[in-house]
C-alpha positions as CSV (number, residue, x, y, z in Angstrom):
1,X,38.1,-20.1,-15.5
2,X,35.9,-17.1,-15.8
3,X,38.2,-13.9,-17.0
4,X,35.8,-11.5,-15.3
5,X,37.4,-12.2,-11.9
6,X,41.0,-11.4,-11.0
7,X,43.3,-14.5,-10.6
8,X,44.3,-15.8,-7.4
9,X,46.8,-18.8,-7.4
10,X,44.5,-20.0,-10.7
11,X,41.4,-19.1,-9.0
12,X,39.6,-16.3,-9.2
13,X,38.0,-14.5,-6.0
14,X,34.5,-12.4,-6.1
15,X,36.3,-10.4,-3.3
16,X,39.6,-10.2,-3.5
17,X,41.8,-7.5,-4.5
18,X,42.4,-7.8,-8.1
19,X,46.4,-6.8,-7.6
20,X,47.7,-7.2,-4.1
21,X,49.6,-10.9,-3.3
22,X,46.5,-12.5,-3.1
23,X,47.7,-15.9,-1.0
24,X,51.2,-14.7,-0.7
25,X,51.4,-13.9,3.3
26,X,53.5,-15.9,5.6
27,X,50.6,-16.2,8.0
28,X,49.8,-19.5,9.0
29,X,47.3,-21.5,6.5
30,X,44.3,-22.6,6.8
31,X,45.9,-26.1,8.1
32,X,47.0,-24.7,11.2
33,X,43.3,-23.1,12.1
34,X,40.9,-23.9,14.6
35,X,40.2,-28.1,15.6
36,X,38.1,-29.7,13.8
37,X,34.8,-31.3,14.5
38,X,32.4,-34.1,12.7
39,X,29.1,-34.1,12.4
40,X,28.0,-32.1,9.1
41,X,27.9,-32.6,5.8
42,X,26.6,-31.2,2.8
43,X,23.4,-32.5,0.8
44,X,23.2,-31.0,-3.2
45,X,20.2,-29.1,-4.0
46,X,21.5,-28.0,-7.5
47,X,24.9,-27.6,-9.4
48,X,22.8,-25.7,-12.2
49,X,23.5,-22.4,-11.6
50,X,25.8,-20.0,-13.3
51,X,27.6,-18.3,-11.1
52,X,25.1,-18.1,-8.0
53,X,26.0,-15.4,-5.3
54,X,23.5,-15.2,-2.7
55,X,20.3,-17.3,-1.9
56,X,17.4,-16.2,0.6
57,X,14.4,-16.7,1.3
58,X,10.8,-14.3,1.0
59,X,9.0,-13.9,4.1
60,X,6.1,-16.2,5.3
61,X,7.2,-18.8,2.2
62,X,9.1,-21.7,3.1
63,X,8.5,-23.8,-0.2
64,X,10.7,-21.5,-2.4
65,X,14.4,-20.5,-2.4
66,X,15.4,-17.5,-4.5
67,X,19.1,-17.6,-5.7
68,X,20.5,-14.5,-7.2
69,X,23.3,-15.2,-10.4
70,X,26.1,-12.9,-10.9
71,X,25.1,-12.1,-14.6
72,X,21.8,-10.7,-13.7
73,X,19.1,-13.3,-13.4
74,X,17.2,-13.8,-9.5
75,X,16.2,-17.8,-10.4
76,X,14.0,-19.9,-7.9
77,X,15.1,-23.7,-6.5
78,X,11.5,-25.2,-5.3
79,X,11.3,-29.0,-4.8
80,X,15.1,-29.3,-6.0
81,X,14.6,-27.8,-9.2
82,X,15.0,-24.4,-10.8
83,X,12.1,-23.2,-12.4
84,X,12.4,-22.7,-16.0
85,X,11.1,-18.5,-15.9
86,X,13.7,-16.6,-13.7
87,X,11.9,-14.3,-11.1
88,X,13.7,-11.4,-12.3
89,X,15.9,-11.0,-15.1
90,X,18.8,-7.6,-15.1
91,X,21.1,-8.4,-17.6
92,X,20.4,-6.2,-19.7
93,X,21.6,-3.4,-17.2
94,X,24.0,-5.3,-14.9
95,X,27.5,-4.6,-15.6
96,X,29.9,-7.6,-15.6
97,X,33.6,-7.0,-15.5
98,X,35.5,-8.2,-12.3
99,X,33.6,-7.8,-9.4
100,X,30.8,-6.6,-10.9
101,X,27.4,-8.0,-11.5
102,X,24.1,-8.3,-9.6
103,X,25.4,-8.7,-6.0
104,X,22.4,-8.8,-3.5
105,X,19.0,-9.2,-2.9
106,X,16.3,-8.5,0.2
107,X,12.7,-8.7,0.6
108,X,10.8,-6.5,2.7
109,X,9.5,-7.7,6.2
110,X,6.2,-6.8,4.7
111,X,6.5,-8.6,1.1
112,X,3.3,-10.9,1.8
113,X,1.2,-7.9,1.5
114,X,3.3,-5.2,0.1
115,X,4.7,-7.2,-2.8
116,X,8.1,-5.0,-2.6
117,X,12.0,-6.8,-2.9
118,X,14.9,-5.2,-3.3
119,X,18.8,-5.5,-5.4
120,X,21.4,-4.3,-5.1
121,X,23.6,-4.4,-8.6
122,X,26.1,-2.3,-10.8
123,X,25.7,-1.0,-14.0
124,X,27.1,1.9,-16.3
125,X,28.0,5.3,-14.9
126,X,30.1,8.2,-15.8
127,X,33.2,7.2,-13.5
128,X,35.3,4.5,-14.2
129,X,34.2,1.5,-12.4
130,X,30.5,2.7,-13.2
131,X,28.1,2.9,-10.1
132,X,26.1,0.4,-7.3
133,X,22.5,0.4,-7.8
134,X,20.2,-0.1,-4.6
135,X,16.7,-0.6,-6.4
136,X,13.4,-2.1,-5.1
137,X,10.5,-3.8,-7.7
138,X,7.4,-5.7,-6.7
139,X,6.5,-9.3,-7.5
140,X,3.6,-9.7,-10.4
141,X,0.2,-11.3,-10.4
142,X,1.7,-14.2,-10.6
143,X,4.1,-15.1,-7.8
144,X,6.9,-17.0,-9.3
145,X,7.6,-13.4,-11.9
146,X,8.6,-10.2,-10.8
147,X,6.8,-6.8,-12.4
148,X,10.4,-6.0,-14.3
149,X,8.3,-2.5,-15.1
150,X,8.2,-1.2,-11.3
151,X,11.3,-0.7,-10.8
152,X,12.3,2.4,-8.8
153,X,16.3,3.3,-8.0
154,X,16.6,4.3,-4.2
155,X,19.9,4.8,-3.8
156,X,23.1,5.2,-6.2
157,X,27.1,5.2,-5.6
158,X,29.6,6.0,-7.8
159,X,32.5,3.2,-8.0
160,X,35.9,4.5,-8.8
161,X,37.3,1.1,-9.8
162,X,35.5,-2.3,-11.0
163,X,36.2,-4.0,-7.8
164,X,35.4,-4.1,-4.1
165,X,31.6,-3.1,-4.4
166,X,30.3,-4.9,-1.9
167,X,26.6,-5.5,-2.5
168,X,25.2,-7.3,0.7
169,X,21.8,-5.8,1.5
170,X,19.2,-7.0,4.1
171,X,16.5,-5.5,6.9
172,X,17.7,-5.9,10.1
173,X,15.4,-5.9,13.5
174,X,14.7,-2.6,13.5
175,X,12.8,-2.9,10.1
176,X,15.5,-0.6,8.6
177,X,17.5,-1.7,5.4
178,X,21.3,-2.0,5.8
179,X,23.5,-1.5,2.8
180,X,27.0,-2.3,2.2
181,X,29.6,-0.9,0.1
182,X,33.3,-1.6,-0.4
183,X,36.6,0.8,-0.5
184,X,35.8,1.6,-4.5
185,X,38.4,-0.8,-4.9
186,X,41.8,-0.9,-6.7
187,X,45.1,-1.6,-4.0
188,X,44.8,-0.3,-0.9
189,X,41.8,2.2,-1.2
190,X,44.5,4.7,-2.9
191,X,41.5,7.4,-2.7
192,X,41.0,6.6,0.9
193,X,37.0,6.2,1.3
194,X,37.3,3.8,4.0
195,X,38.0,6.7,6.6
196,X,35.6,9.1,4.7
197,X,33.0,9.6,6.0
198,X,31.4,12.2,3.3
199,X,31.2,9.4,1.0
200,X,29.1,6.1,1.4
201,X,32.1,4.0,0.1
202,X,34.1,1.8,2.4
203,X,30.9,1.7,4.8
204,X,27.7,-0.2,5.6
205,X,24.3,2.2,5.5
206,X,21.2,1.9,7.6
207,X,18.3,3.4,5.8
208,X,14.4,3.6,5.9
209,X,12.7,2.7,2.9
210,X,9.0,2.3,3.9
211,X,8.5,5.2,1.9
212,X,8.5,6.4,-2.1
213,X,12.6,6.5,-1.6
214,X,14.7,6.5,1.2
215,X,14.9,8.8,4.3
216,X,17.9,8.6,6.6
217,X,17.0,7.3,10.3
218,X,17.0,9.8,12.9
219,X,18.7,7.6,15.0
220,X,21.6,7.0,12.7
221,X,24.7,7.5,14.3
222,X,26.1,11.0,12.6
223,X,22.6,12.6,12.0
224,X,23.7,16.1,12.3
225,X,27.5,16.1,12.3
226,X,29.2,18.7,9.8
227,X,30.5,17.4,6.5
228,X,29.2,13.5,7.3
229,X,26.6,11.2,5.2
230,X,23.6,10.5,7.7
231,X,23.3,7.3,6.0
232,X,26.3,5.4,7.6
233,X,26.1,3.3,10.4
234,X,30.0,2.7,10.7
235,X,32.6,2.8,8.6
236,X,36.1,1.6,7.9
237,X,35.3,-1.6,5.8
238,X,37.5,-2.6,2.7
239,X,35.0,-5.0,1.4
240,X,32.2,-6.6,3.6
241,X,31.5,-9.7,1.3
242,X,28.4,-10.7,3.0
243,X,27.2,-9.9,7.0
244,X,24.4,-10.9,8.7
245,X,21.8,-10.5,11.7
246,X,21.7,-13.3,14.0
247,X,17.8,-13.9,14.0
248,X,18.0,-14.6,17.4
249,X,20.2,-11.9,19.5
250,X,20.3,-9.0,16.9
251,X,24.1,-9.2,17.0
252,X,25.8,-8.0,13.4
253,X,28.4,-10.0,12.2
254,X,30.5,-8.4,9.5
255,X,33.0,-10.5,7.4
256,X,35.4,-8.2,5.8
257,X,38.0,-9.1,3.1
258,X,41.4,-8.3,3.9
259,X,44.2,-6.8,1.6
260,X,47.3,-9.5,1.2
261,X,47.2,-10.9,4.8
262,X,44.6,-10.8,7.1
263,X,40.8,-12.1,6.6
264,X,38.5,-10.5,9.5
265,X,35.1,-11.1,11.3
266,X,33.9,-8.2,13.5
267,X,30.5,-9.0,15.7
268,X,28.5,-6.3,17.2
269,X,26.2,-6.4,19.5
270,X,23.2,-4.3,19.4
271,X,24.3,-0.6,19.4
272,X,23.9,2.8,17.8
273,X,26.2,2.1,15.5
274,X,29.0,4.8,14.4
275,X,32.0,2.1,14.6
276,X,35.0,2.6,13.0
277,X,36.6,-0.5,11.4
278,X,40.0,0.6,10.6
279,X,40.7,0.4,6.8
280,X,42.9,1.4,5.2
281,X,44.3,2.8,8.7
282,X,44.5,-1.2,9.6
283,X,44.4,-4.4,7.9
284,X,42.7,-6.6,10.3
285,X,44.4,-5.8,13.8
286,X,47.9,-5.1,12.1
287,X,49.1,-1.4,10.8
288,X,48.7,-0.9,7.1
289,X,50.5,-0.6,5.3
290,X,52.6,-3.5,6.3
291,X,55.1,-2.5,8.8
292,X,54.0,1.1,9.5
293,X,53.0,2.5,12.6
294,X,49.5,3.8,13.6
295,X,47.0,5.2,15.9
296,X,44.4,2.7,17.0
297,X,43.1,4.7,19.3
298,X,39.4,4.6,17.9
299,X,39.3,1.9,16.0
300,X,36.9,-1.3,16.4
301,X,39.8,-4.3,16.6
302,X,38.3,-7.6,14.8
303,X,37.1,-10.3,16.5
304,X,38.1,-12.7,15.0
305,X,41.1,-13.2,11.9
306,X,43.3,-15.3,9.6
307,X,46.4,-15.3,7.8
308,X,46.9,-16.1,4.0
309,X,48.8,-18.8,2.3
310,X,45.6,-21.1,0.6
311,X,43.4,-18.6,1.8
312,X,42.8,-15.5,0.2
313,X,39.0,-13.9,0.5
314,X,36.5,-14.6,3.3
315,X,32.9,-15.2,2.7
316,X,30.5,-14.3,5.7
317,X,28.1,-16.5,6.6
318,X,25.1,-16.8,9.5
319,X,24.6,-17.7,12.9
320,X,22.4,-21.6,12.9
321,X,19.2,-20.9,14.6
322,X,17.6,-23.7,12.4
323,X,15.5,-27.2,14.2
324,X,17.1,-29.9,12.3
325,X,20.7,-29.3,13.7
326,X,20.3,-28.8,17.3
327,X,24.0,-29.5,18.5
328,X,25.1,-26.2,16.5
329,X,22.5,-23.4,17.4
330,X,24.0,-20.6,17.8
331,X,27.2,-21.4,15.7
332,X,27.9,-18.2,13.6
333,X,30.0,-20.4,9.9
334,X,32.0,-19.0,7.5
335,X,34.3,-19.7,4.6
336,X,37.5,-18.6,2.3
337,X,36.9,-18.5,-1.4
338,X,40.4,-19.4,-2.0
339,X,40.9,-22.0,0.8
340,X,37.6,-23.5,0.5
341,X,37.4,-24.4,4.5
342,X,33.9,-24.4,6.4
343,X,34.6,-22.9,9.7
344,X,32.6,-21.7,13.1
345,X,32.5,-19.8,15.7
346,X,30.5,-19.0,19.0
347,X,30.2,-15.5,19.9
348,X,29.4,-15.9,24.4
349,X,29.6,-13.1,26.2
350,X,31.9,-10.6,23.7
351,X,34.4,-13.8,23.4
352,X,34.8,-15.7,20.6
353,X,35.0,-19.6,21.7
354,X,34.7,-22.8,20.1
355,X,36.1,-22.8,17.1
356,X,35.7,-25.7,14.7
357,X,36.9,-26.7,11.4
358,X,34.1,-28.8,9.5
359,X,36.1,-31.3,6.9
360,X,33.4,-32.9,5.9
361,X,31.2,-30.5,5.0
362,X,33.8,-28.5,2.9
363,X,32.5,-26.9,-0.4
364,X,33.3,-28.9,-3.6
365,X,34.2,-25.4,-5.3
366,X,34.8,-22.0,-4.1
367,X,32.5,-20.5,-1.7
368,X,30.6,-17.0,-2.8
369,X,28.2,-16.9,-0.6
370,X,25.9,-18.7,2.5
371,X,22.1,-18.2,2.4
372,X,18.9,-19.1,4.6
373,X,15.6,-20.4,5.0
374,X,12.8,-19.1,6.4
375,X,13.3,-21.9,8.9
376,X,17.1,-21.0,9.8
377,X,18.5,-23.9,7.9
378,X,21.6,-22.9,5.8
379,X,23.3,-23.2,2.6
380,X,26.7,-22.6,0.5
381,X,26.6,-21.5,-3.1
382,X,29.9,-21.9,-5.3
383,X,31.1,-20.3,-8.3
384,X,31.1,-23.5,-10.3
385,X,27.2,-23.6,-9.6
386,X,26.5,-25.4,-6.8
387,X,23.9,-24.7,-3.9
388,X,24.3,-27.2,-1.2
389,X,22.6,-27.8,2.4
390,X,24.1,-27.9,5.7
391,X,23.1,-31.2,7.0
392,X,23.7,-33.9,9.8
393,X,26.5,-36.5,8.8
394,X,24.6,-40.2,9.3
């Protein structure tokens, strides 16, 4: 067991609160969740990674998968084998306490010509939790090796504590980079970052990184609003541990980790941003702290939520848009670090439909992330080092 992670019923969750009673709720457990469906299983791609936390592909490249390891390495999986040399080694500058580490990777849409890609990691700083960094790198003349000397820091955010760093970065359909930060950590958001708009924490950001640094898109929802950071796309998030865009509809799916009672998924059809997802006024659809009253006016309530029990920390995934599994096209998948289930639903007409559990494809370990390849096929990663592909059951 890795002591850098907080314990939750003898499990250590990447995005679970260090103190908050993980799994202690009397809410329904995963056994009382959506109906089960058969027809999917997992194909083992590798079990030799070290704490993998993300997987993605480079635009235009269907031959390689890039796997992010929490300790600071990006490795390449090609033809079923891990290449011996890492694509990028940031172990010397990445902090690794609790939920810290190398947490995100995003290739620029024009990567084939620009060679640019972006990483999200934590490092030492002047605050107790260090700082989160978004940095740009370029590939070297060797397509399997990045130019480690090409780093340019794009954005930094001070972290008051060592958990709830978020860390997901992804280019949206609009070509802008979306950055996810948690509320800064500890229990219950003691500094109120979820509802602060003059800070970057507890929010998704939307920035333009096409130039030397970054600029704020002029149509961001809070541009020109006094006392509000223009980078903010939405706010009121506790720890968005993986968010993604449906590559066909551009719907945004945000899996936000709860405190001690509720895990949630927020689905946002293409909008102008500005949504307030409620934390820490609310946890899921309930007022926070539990038993209190609150004003829900102006808050965007979750589209899907589930209680604890064996569950503790949601891991968000993707809408399947591959071709190998035509029966599940348009289906969004998610999991939970402690409960280990694989569940799904479809988003139709602004409503959650066709909820399913997939016991035949339950990952053998603690799910840290999902990933997708260029063709839209889906992968599941576990803290124990596994990378698995979602395939049809014979």
